[in-house]
N, C-alpha and C positions, 0 to 999 in steps of 0.2 A: 664169815661174819653173819650173825643172826640178823634177819631183816627186821627193821624197826617199824613201829606204828607211831606216826607223828601227828600231833594235834596242834593246829595253828589257829590262833585268834585272828580276827579281821582288823578292827579299828586300832591303829597304833602299832600293829604288828605286821600284817600283810599289806595294809594300805596306810598311807600317810594322812596328815590332817586335811589334805585336799581331796582325799578319797581315791588317790592314784596308787596303783601297784607298781613298785619299782621293777624295772626289767630284770634285775638280779634276783628278785624274789620269785618271779615267774620262772626263770631259768632253773633256780634251785629246786623248786617243787617238781618241775617236769623231769629233771635229771634224777632226782631221788626216786620218783615213781618208775622211771625207765630202769633203774637199778633194782627194782623189786621191792622197794619200801612202800608202805601204805601211808597216804597223807589225807587227813580229814580236816575239814573246817570245823572250828569249835568256837562259836561266836554268840554274843548276846543278840545279834540280829535275827529277825525272823526271815522266812524264805523270800518275801517280796523285796527285801533289801539286799539280796545277794544278786547283784547285777551281772549281766553277761561279761563285763570286764573282769569279774572275779571268777565266775564259774567256768569261763572259757579256758582257764589255766588247766583244769582237769583235777578232780579229787575222787577219792574212793567213797566218800560219803560226807554227810553234814550233821554236825550237832548244832542246832539253832536254838533261839529263844533262851539262851543261857543254860541250856540243858533240858529244856521242856520238849524238845523235838529231836528225834534221831532218825536219820535216813542212811541206809547203806545200799549201794548199787541201785539208787533210785527207788528203793522200797522203804516205806515208812515202818520202822520197827517200834517206835514209841512216840506218843503225842499227848502231853498233859495240858489241859485247858483250864482257864480260870472259871470258877463256879459262877453261874448266872447272877446270883444275888450279890456277889462281890464286885461284879462289873457295874451293876447299878449303883452300889455304894461309892465306888471309885469315881464314876462319871458325875454323880451328884455332888460329891465333895469337891472335885476339881472345878466344876462350874461355879459352885458357891464361893470358892476361894479365888476365883479368877486365875486359875493356873492353866496355861496352854499345854495341851497334851496330845498324844496320839495313841491309839490302840493298835497293837500288832496282832495280826492273825495271818494264817497261811494264805488267806484269800485277799489280803491287802493290808495297807497301813491307813487307818482312818483318823483323819485330823479333826480336832475340836474347832469350834467356830472361828476363833481369832488366831489360830496357829500359823496360817499362811502369812499373814501380815507381820507377825512376830519374827518368823524365820526369814522373810524377805529382808527385814532390817538387819538381822544378824549376818546373813550370807551376802547380800548385795549392797546394802546401805539404804539410803532414803529414796526408795523407788518412786514415790509420789513427786518429789521435787528435784531430784538429782538425775540429770539425763545420763550420766555415766553409769549410775546404779541401774537405771532402767534398761540401758543398752546391754549391760551384763546379764540381767535377768532374761532378756529376750534372746540374745545371741549365744549366751554361754550358760544355759540353765544347769543348776547343780542336779546330778542324778537323783539325789535324795528327795529334792522338791518334786521331781517328776514321778517318784514312786508313791507319793501320798495321794489319798483320795480325799477331796474336799467336798464340803456341802452336804454331808450325810446328816439328815435331820434326826435319825434315831441311832444313837451310839450304844444303846443297850444290846450289844451283840452277844451271840452265844458261841462265838468261835475265837475268843481272845486268848492269846498265848501269854501276853504281858503288856505293860503300858510304860510309856516314857512321858515325863513332864519336864517343862522348861522352868528355869529359876524364876521365881517371883519374890523379890526382896522383902515383900510384906508378909510372906508366909515362910517361917523358918523351917528348915529341913526336918528338925526334930519334931515339929508339930505334925508334919505329914507322917513321919515314922510312927509316932504315938497313935495317930488316927487309925492306922492299919495294923497295929500290933497284933500278932497272932493270925492275921488274915493274909498278909503279904510280907515278903522279904523286901524291905525298902532299901535300895542301894544307891550310892552316888552314880551318876551317869558317867560314861567314859568318853563322851563327845565334848571337848572343851568349849565350843561356842555356845552350848546350851546353858552354860553358867555353872559356877561351883556348887550351887544348891539345887541343881537339876537332879533328876533321879529316875530310877526304874522300879516298877512294882513287879515282883516275880512271885510265882507260886512258891510257898515255903518248902523247905527241905529238898529243893531241886537246885542243882548247880552243875557246873561242867563235869565235876568228878563223878557224880552219880550217873550221868549220861555216858561217860567214858567207860565206867565199870560195866554198864549194860551192853555197850557196843562191843567191848572186848569179849564178853561172854557169847554174844551173837556170832562173832567171827572166829571164836575159838583161839584167841591169842592171849598171851601172858602179860601181866602188868610190868614185868621186868624188861620188856622190850619197848616200853613207851617213852616218848619224848613229848613234853608240852612246852609251848612257847607263847608268851603273852606279855601284856604291858599294864593291864588295869587290875583293880582289886577284885573284879569278877573273875579273874584268872587265878586267884589265890588257891582255891581248892584243886584246880587242874595242875598247877605247878607242884603242889605238895603231894598230890596223888601219883603223878607220873614218876617213873624211875629217875628221869632227868628233867628237872624243871628249869627252863631258861627264861630269864627276864630280858626284855629289850632295853637298850641304853636309855630310851625315853620313858621307861616304865616308872610307875609310882615308886618312891623310895621304900615304902613298906613292902611292896612286892619283891623288890630286889633282895631284901633281907630274907625272904622265904625261899628264894630261888637257889638252885645248886650253882648257877653261874649267870653272869650278865654278859650279853653280847652288845654290839654297836646299836645305834638307833635305827629306826625304820629307813630314814633317808640316807644313812651311812651303810646301807646294805647289810644290816644286822642279821637278817634272816639267812641270807646267803652264807655269811661268815659262820654262823652256828651250824648250818648243814655241812659246810666244808670241814669244820673242826671235828664233827662226829662221823666223818667218813661216809656221808650219805651220797656224795657226788662222785 
């Protein structure tokens, strides 16, 4: 059997809504690699959001920032950053419209002024007045909250991969999309608690498939040996580009229509089931 090159999304595919990797998924990836297949992370997350709980599984490389960053065997082979003037435009617009956001770079995740309070509410509850919420924050902090850098006075950074904003019901998603038309690809976010009208601003014409193509060329492998597995619409290009595109059971319905097949959900060991079905274990 030809050895496969497998691309695995993170949120909703490798990790569940609580940010946990099911044991079965960890086992599947380890076994597949032991059998000589290559497994790459292929995620919208930037490097600082790839915690030890994820990286400790072991991967052959990383496609991060939705395709803007490619690393193979710990060597960076591609990194596309947002133009400085576009960062200024974005920061000014978000502040003016009171949208809470964070900038993603390989050096860290940089939070806007009110982001921490907004996320506290979404993740823990009323931290100010509810002792249970406060206790949760202190004793069981969410790894994402710990990965953010707060209190930066200057967000006009020169090392930005992409940005994420949380929903503000007063600012329609379409308005944000129109504001950045031609400058950014504005996509809905794949993290449910951020709200339906939350989103990501990506460098245009970059997506997971452009990065996969580049990576395959670098390692000298063929597209016909590829498998892609994901759950969100930022996985659409990956699933249609790869020879076999697999949607998780918890995937967006529109993604399931594009996929070659649908497996079980992340919490029902969908990743393991798909690896088993394709003889990777």
